[in-house]
VOBA-1610 file (N, C-alpha, C; in pm, whole numbers, padded with zeros to 5 digits, always signed):
BEGIN
Met+00346-01463+02619Met+00233-01367+02571Met+00268-01314+02435Ala+00154-01337+02381Ala+00171-01279+02211Ala+00148-01124+02204Phe+00210-01078+02101Phe+00203-00939+02077Phe+00063-00895+02039Ala+00013-00781+02072Ala-00110-00732+02066Ala-00147-00728+01904Trp-00053-00706+01804Trp-00095-00685+01678Trp-00106-00827+01624Lys-00022-00917+01679Lys-00029-01048+01634Lys-00159-01103+01685Ala-00203-01092+01793Ala-00342-01142+01840Ala-00454-01082+01770Ala-00434-00949+01727Ala-00523-00890+01622Ala-00541-00962+01496Gly-00444-01047+01458Gly-00432-01085+01322Gly-00380-01002+01212Leu-00274-00889+01259Leu-00221-00815+01173Leu-00079-00859+01151Thr-00028-00849+01032Thr+00116-00859+01029Thr+00200-00744+01073Tyr+00317-00766+01095Tyr+00416-00689+01147Tyr+00419-00547+01067Asn+00426-00565+00949Asn+00437-00448+00842Asn+00306-00409+00848Arg+00186-00427+00854Arg+00057-00372+00854Arg+00034-00296+00968Tyr+00094-00366+01091Tyr+00077-00277+01204Tyr+00160-00162+01209Ile+00290-00174+01146Ile+00369-00041+01154Ile+00310+00075+01062Ala+00239+00023+00935Ala+00187+00122+00869Ala+00050+00182+00918Val-00019+00117+01004Val-00126+00174+01078Val-00081+00270+01195Ala+00041+00217+01268Ala+00097+00298+01362Ala+00155+00437+01322Ser+00236+00433+01177Ser+00278+00550+01119Ser+00170+00634+01077Arg+00048+00590+01022Arg-00044+00667+00957Arg-00105+00750+01082Val-00120+00676+01210Val-00183+00749+01335Val-00101+00865+01356Val+00025+00822+01374Val+00129+00933+01421Val+00138+01059+01315Arg+00128+01032+01180Arg+00125+01136+01097Arg+00004+01227+01107Arg-00128+01148+01131Arg-00233+01238+01150Arg-00244+01319+01261Ser-00157+01273+01363Ser-00188+01349+01494Ser-00090+01473+01498Leu-00011+01506+01401Leu+00089+01598+01395Leu+00030+01747+01377Lys+00076+01867+01396Lys+00015+01994+01345Lys+00017+01982+01202Glu-00045+02067+01155Glu-00071+02095+00980Glu+00061+02112+00917Asp+00144+02185+00948Asp+00263+02209+00861Asp+00335+02079+00883Lys+00367+02023+01005Lys+00462+01915+01010Lys+00397+01770+00941Arg+00252+01776+00960Arg+00183+01662+00902Arg+00188+01650+00744Ile+00189+01768+00682Ile+00189+01755+00544Ile+00331+01712+00484Ala+00444+01765+00573Ala+00574+01712+00544Ala+00588+01572+00567Ala+00514+01525+00686Ala+00536+01385+00709Ala+00464+01287+00608Glu+00346+01343+00558Glu+00277+01262+00470Glu+00330+01256+00355Arg+00397+01338+00306Arg+00488+01324+00189Arg+00593+01237+00169Arg+00657+01220+00307Arg+00770+01126+00332Arg+00714+00986+00338Gly+00588+00966+00363Gly+00498+00846+00389Gly+00487+00781+00261Glu+00456+00857+00135Glu+00428+00810+00022Glu+00553+00719-00041Ser+00514+00623-00121Ser+00593+00543-00192Ser+00552+00506-00335Glu+00614+00501-00420Glu+00574+00478-00558Glu+00661+00361-00600Leu+00580+00252-00620Leu+00637+00109-00653Leu+00609+00105-00790Arg+00693+00037-00878Arg+00686-00006-01018Arg+00727-00139-01036Phe+00668-00186-01121Phe+00687-00336-01157Phe+00704-00357-01308Ala+00746-00466-01356Ala+00745-00496-01500Ala+00743-00668-01504Lys+00659-00703-01596Lys+00636-00851-01611Lys+00734-00898-01725Trp+00811-01003-01691Trp+00911-01060-01774Trp+00844-01181-01854Glu+00855-01209-01984Glu+00806-01315-02060Glu+00917-01349-02145Asn+00968-01467-02152Asn+01055-01513-02254Asn+01195-01435-02249Gly+01239-01397-02138Gly+01356-01329-02118Gly+01350-01174-02160Lys+01225-01138-02191Lys+01208-00978-02221Lys+01130-00912-02119Gln+01158-00792-02084Gln+01087-00714-01991Gln+00962-00655-02081Gly+00854-00668-02008Gly+00733-00589-02042Gly+00716-00459-02008Asp+00611-00398-02024Asp+00582-00252-01981Asp+00609-00226-01829Ile+00671-00117-01794Ile+00683-00079-01647Ile+00531-00012-01609Lys+00496-00067-01490Lys+00365-00026-01459Lys+00385+00033-01307Asn+00280+00110-01278Asn+00282+00174-01137Asn+00209+00062-01053Leu+00239+00002-00953Leu+00168-00088-00857Leu+00040-00034-00812Ala+00036+00073-00759Ala-00089+00134-00713Ala-00200+00131-00813Gln-00164+00191-00917Gln-00270+00191-01042Gln-00291+00057-01091Ala-00215-00038-01098Ala-00231-00178-01127Ala-00330-00246-01040Asn-00296-00221-00924Asn-00394-00290-00822Asn-00546-00228-00810Arg-00536-00088-00850Arg-00676-00038-00854Arg-00742-00088-00971Ala-00673-00111-01080Ala-00727-00167-01211Ala-00793-00315-01197Ala-00692-00395-01129Ala-00730-00532-01107Ala-00862-00528-01013Ala-00859-00447-00905Ala-00978-00463-00815Ala-01096-00405-00877Ala-01101-00317-00975Ala-01194-00271-01049Ala-01242-00380-01133Glu-01161-00434-01186Glu-01179-00553-01304Glu-01244-00690-01212Leu-01209-00698-01100Leu-01269-00809-01010Leu-01393-00763-00961Ala-01429-00640-00924Ala-01565-00598-00891Ala-01649-00610-00999Ala-01623-00573-01113Ala-01713-00594-01246Ala-01741-00725-01280Lys-01648-00816-01256Lys-01676-00979-01269Lys-01769-01025-01163Ala-01772-00970-01042Ala-01836-01009-00934Ala-01996-00978-00959Ser-02011-00846-00993Ser-02125-00792-01013Ser-02207-00840-01137Ser-02139-00899-01239Ser-02212-00965-01361Ser-02248-01100-01327
//
């Protein structure tokens, strides 16, 4: 028997993210705010070219910029 999250087409990491968000949202206000803060993460990356590190960028901001660029290309 397959797991329900697998049958729904989710990866395990995505399933855990959804479950965590549901639990955090079900908490009372004071506990919820503290739990949401713990749930945030900030990832950064840098592109390396010719053995040299490029600018360090925030992953969330880079994803938003790439999505906006893709949407702009699709609409034109």
